[in-house]
C-alpha positions as CSV (number, residue, x, y, z in Angstrom):
1,M,0.0,0.0,0.0
2,K,2.8,2.4,1.0
3,K,4.7,1.7,-2.2
4,G,1.5,2.4,-4.2
5,I,1.0,5.7,-2.5
6,L,4.6,6.7,-3.1
7,A,4.4,5.8,-6.7
8,C,1.3,7.9,-7.1
9,L,3.1,10.9,-5.5
10,L,6.1,10.5,-7.8
11,L,3.9,10.3,-10.9
12,A,2.1,13.5,-9.8
13,G,5.4,15.3,-9.4
14,V,4.9,16.0,-5.7
15,V,7.6,18.1,-4.1
16,F,7.7,18.0,-0.3
17,A,8.8,21.2,1.3
18,S,10.9,20.9,4.5
19,T,8.3,23.1,6.3
20,L,4.7,22.9,5.2
21,R,3.2,26.3,5.8
22,A,-0.4,25.6,6.7
23,D,-1.3,24.0,10.0
24,V,-5.0,22.9,9.8
25,L,-6.6,21.2,6.8
26,V,-10.4,20.7,6.7
27,L,-11.8,18.2,4.2
28,I,-15.5,18.8,3.1
29,H,-17.2,16.0,1.2
30,G,-19.8,16.3,-1.6
31,Y,-23.3,15.1,-2.3
32,L,-24.3,11.5,-1.2
33,S,-20.9,11.2,0.4
34,G,-19.4,11.5,3.9
35,A,-16.2,11.7,5.9
36,Q,-15.2,8.2,4.7
37,S,-14.8,9.3,1.1
38,W,-11.4,10.8,1.8
39,D,-10.2,7.5,3.2
40,T,-11.7,5.2,0.5
41,S,-10.2,7.3,-2.2
42,G,-6.7,7.1,-0.7
43,I,-6.4,10.8,-0.1
44,T,-5.9,10.7,3.6
45,A,-3.2,8.1,3.2
46,V,-1.4,10.4,0.8
47,L,-1.7,13.3,3.3
48,E,-0.5,11.1,6.1
49,H,2.6,10.1,4.1
50,A,3.3,13.8,3.6
51,G,3.1,14.6,7.3
52,W,-0.6,15.6,7.6
53,H,-2.2,13.6,10.4
54,R,-5.9,12.9,11.1
55,A,-6.9,15.0,14.1
56,G,-10.6,14.0,14.1
57,I,-14.0,13.9,12.5
58,F,-16.5,16.7,13.1
59,A,-20.1,15.4,12.7
60,A,-23.2,17.5,12.6
61,S,-26.1,16.1,14.6
62,P,-29.5,17.4,16.0
63,S,-27.7,18.1,19.3
64,G,-25.0,20.2,17.6
65,I,-21.5,19.7,16.4
66,Q,-19.6,16.7,17.8
67,L,-15.9,15.9,17.5
68,I,-14.6,12.4,17.3
69,P,-10.9,13.0,18.1
70,S,-7.9,11.2,16.7
71,P,-4.3,11.1,17.8
72,G,-3.2,13.7,15.2
73,Q,-4.6,16.5,17.4
74,S,-1.2,16.9,19.0
75,T,0.7,17.1,15.7
76,R,1.7,20.3,13.9
77,H,-0.1,19.6,10.6
78,K,-3.6,18.5,11.4
79,V,-6.4,17.2,9.2
80,Y,-10.0,17.4,10.2
81,V,-12.7,15.7,8.2
82,V,-16.3,16.9,8.4
83,D,-19.5,14.9,8.1
84,L,-22.4,17.1,6.9
85,P,-26.0,16.3,5.9
86,S,-25.2,16.1,2.2
87,E,-28.8,16.1,1.0
88,A,-29.5,19.4,2.8
89,P,-29.6,22.8,1.1
90,I,-26.3,24.6,0.7
91,L,-27.0,27.2,3.4
92,V,-27.9,24.5,5.9
93,Q,-24.6,22.8,5.3
94,S,-22.7,26.0,5.3
95,Y,-24.1,27.0,8.7
96,Q,-22.9,23.7,10.2
97,L,-19.5,24.1,8.5
98,R,-19.2,27.6,10.1
99,Q,-19.9,26.1,13.5
100,I,-17.2,23.5,12.9
101,L,-14.7,26.1,11.8
102,Q,-15.4,28.1,15.0
103,A,-14.8,25.0,17.0
104,I,-11.4,24.5,15.2
105,N,-10.6,28.1,16.0
106,E,-11.1,27.4,19.6
107,L,-9.0,24.2,19.5
108,S,-6.2,25.7,17.4
109,P,-6.4,29.5,18.0
110,G,-4.5,31.5,15.4
111,E,-3.5,28.6,13.3
112,P,-4.0,29.1,9.5
113,I,-6.7,26.9,8.0
114,V,-7.0,25.5,4.4
115,L,-10.4,24.3,3.3
116,V,-10.7,21.5,0.7
117,G,-14.2,20.9,-0.8
118,H,-15.2,18.2,-3.2
119,S,-18.2,18.7,-5.5
120,A,-21.0,20.4,-3.7
121,G,-18.7,20.7,-0.7
122,G,-16.7,23.3,-2.5
123,V,-19.9,25.5,-2.9
124,V,-20.7,24.9,0.8
125,A,-17.2,26.1,1.7
126,R,-17.6,29.3,-0.4
127,A,-21.0,30.0,1.2
128,A,-19.5,29.6,4.7
129,L,-16.7,32.0,3.8
130,V,-19.1,34.6,2.3
131,R,-21.4,34.5,5.3
132,G,-18.6,35.3,7.7
133,G,-17.4,34.0,11.0
134,A,-14.7,31.7,9.6
135,R,-11.5,33.1,11.1
136,D,-8.0,32.2,10.1
137,V,-8.9,30.6,6.7
138,K,-6.0,31.3,4.3
139,A,-7.0,29.2,1.3
140,L,-9.8,27.3,-0.4
141,I,-9.2,24.3,-2.7
142,T,-12.2,23.0,-4.6
143,I,-12.4,19.7,-6.5
144,A,-14.9,19.3,-9.4
145,S,-17.3,21.8,-7.7
146,P,-20.4,23.2,-9.5
147,H,-19.6,26.9,-8.9
148,L,-21.8,27.8,-11.9
149,G,-24.3,25.0,-11.3
150,T,-24.9,21.9,-13.3
151,Y,-27.7,20.8,-15.6
152,R,-27.8,17.5,-13.7
153,A,-29.5,19.4,-10.8
154,E,-32.1,20.7,-13.3
155,Q,-32.6,17.2,-14.6
156,A,-33.1,15.9,-11.1
157,L,-35.7,18.6,-10.3
158,D,-37.6,17.8,-13.5
159,A,-37.6,14.1,-12.7
160,T,-39.1,14.7,-9.2
161,D,-41.5,17.5,-10.1
162,I,-44.6,15.3,-10.5
163,P,-48.0,16.8,-9.5
164,F,-50.4,15.2,-7.1
165,P,-52.0,12.6,-7.4
166,F,-49.5,11.1,-9.9
167,S,-46.7,11.7,-7.4
168,M,-48.3,9.1,-5.2
169,V,-47.6,6.4,-7.8
170,T,-44.0,7.4,-8.2
171,D,-43.6,7.6,-4.4
172,F,-44.7,4.1,-4.2
173,F,-42.8,2.6,-7.1
174,G,-39.9,5.0,-7.4
175,G,-37.5,3.1,-5.2
176,E,-34.6,4.3,-3.0
177,T,-32.9,6.5,-5.6
178,Y,-36.1,8.4,-6.3
179,D,-36.7,8.9,-2.6
180,T,-33.2,10.2,-2.2
181,A,-33.7,12.6,-5.1
182,R,-37.0,13.9,-3.6
183,R,-35.3,14.5,-0.2
184,S,-32.5,16.4,-2.0
185,R,-34.7,18.8,-4.0
186,G,-33.7,21.8,-1.8
187,L,-30.0,21.1,-2.7
188,F,-30.8,20.7,-6.4
189,V,-32.6,24.0,-6.4
190,D,-29.3,25.6,-5.0
191,L,-27.2,24.0,-7.7
192,V,-29.1,25.0,-10.8
193,R,-27.2,27.2,-13.2
194,P,-27.2,30.9,-11.9
195,R,-30.2,33.0,-12.7
196,P,-31.7,36.0,-10.8
197,G,-33.2,34.7,-7.6
198,S,-31.1,31.6,-7.4
199,L,-28.6,30.9,-4.6
200,L,-25.6,30.7,-7.0
201,F,-26.6,34.0,-8.7
202,W,-26.5,35.6,-5.2
203,L,-23.4,33.8,-4.0
204,N,-21.3,34.3,-7.1
205,N,-21.8,38.1,-6.9
206,Q,-21.0,38.5,-3.2
207,K,-17.6,39.8,-2.0
208,H,-15.4,36.9,-1.1
209,P,-12.6,37.0,1.5
210,D,-9.1,37.8,0.4
211,L,-7.8,34.2,0.3
212,Q,-5.8,32.0,-2.0
213,Y,-8.2,30.1,-4.3
214,F,-7.5,26.9,-6.2
215,S,-9.8,25.1,-8.6
216,I,-9.1,21.5,-9.4
217,V,-10.9,20.9,-12.7
218,R,-11.7,17.6,-14.3
219,G,-10.3,17.4,-17.8
220,E,-6.9,17.2,-19.5
221,T,-7.3,19.8,-22.3
222,T,-7.4,23.5,-22.3
223,I,-11.1,23.3,-23.1
224,M,-11.6,21.2,-20.0
225,S,-14.9,19.5,-20.8
226,G,-15.4,18.5,-17.2
227,D,-17.0,15.2,-16.1
228,Y,-20.4,13.6,-16.4
229,I,-21.7,15.6,-13.4
230,V,-20.3,19.1,-13.7
231,P,-19.0,20.9,-16.8
232,G,-15.4,22.2,-16.7
233,Y,-16.3,25.9,-16.9
234,S,-18.5,25.5,-13.8
235,Q,-15.6,23.9,-11.8
236,D,-13.3,26.9,-12.4
237,M,-13.7,29.6,-9.8
238,N,-12.2,32.1,-12.3
239,N,-15.7,32.0,-14.0
240,V,-17.4,33.2,-10.8
241,P,-18.0,37.0,-11.3
242,A,-16.7,37.8,-7.8
243,L,-13.5,35.8,-8.3
244,R,-12.4,36.5,-11.8
245,G,-8.7,36.0,-12.2
246,K,-8.2,35.1,-8.5
247,S,-8.1,31.3,-8.7
248,T,-5.3,29.0,-9.7
249,R,-6.6,26.3,-12.0
250,I,-5.3,22.8,-12.0
251,A,-6.5,20.2,-14.6
252,V,-6.8,16.6,-13.4
253,G,-7.9,14.1,-16.0
254,T,-10.2,11.9,-13.9
255,Q,-13.9,11.6,-13.5
256,H,-16.1,13.3,-10.8
257,G,-15.3,11.2,-7.8
258,L,-12.3,11.7,-5.5
259,E,-9.1,9.9,-6.6
260,M,-5.8,9.3,-4.9
261,I,-4.2,11.8,-7.4
262,D,-6.2,14.5,-5.8
263,G,-4.3,13.9,-2.6
264,S,-1.0,14.4,-4.4
265,V,-2.3,17.7,-5.9
266,I,-3.4,18.9,-2.5
267,V,0.0,18.2,-1.0
268,N,1.7,20.1,-3.8
269,L,-0.5,23.1,-3.2
270,L,0.1,23.1,0.5
271,A,3.8,23.1,0.0
272,E,3.6,26.0,-2.4
273,M,1.2,28.3,-0.5
274,K,2.5,31.7,0.6
């Protein structure tokens, strides 16, 4: 396993700095995912190999934010993984993320924080930053995030927009996937392509904090066609009106899900940050 991780790092051209400049890394999962996605993809193993150790999992629950600590809390370079209700609307998730960031501020006062968001998690992170209260954040890295929305959300809304009484039939025969889509309608509304009155139209025109922004975009060409979930132009924060020219774009030729190579890219970016 360790040899495989090292080979992946070498193929990605990872350069390890003698002193990594960020101290707290916060990983934010995407839709229909959870904290485990960073482990199953191999990303946390890559981070561990580079000196970034798991400090704990922050989980949102009806009773509030709970921390499941890990031994890495005592290390210099810490990784926290969050577990948010991924079917919930963006602002619900961003509120809980802000609570988590405030808890991290209390645990590690004054330490710089880097946020990494996959898919919808990148939009959740931006919403949390714009709404304020997230101190000490120095950078945001997003991976395949629909900053300018995705037609897939519109398709999902169309598929679940069935009037009564016909909806009773689909509720009965639709199955688990249909039920999940129905529960996620609030999130899908937030991820439609920007138009006046939509969440992304509002978010993309808000003043963003003065941070370092990095967009990991699926696609190997300059056109960057994207993946089967989010088009390439939507993954690039340079296309957000409030962030034009402010994001470094990195093309990674994989599909939408997290991959071990993403861990290598993250390590490189951490080493290069100012």
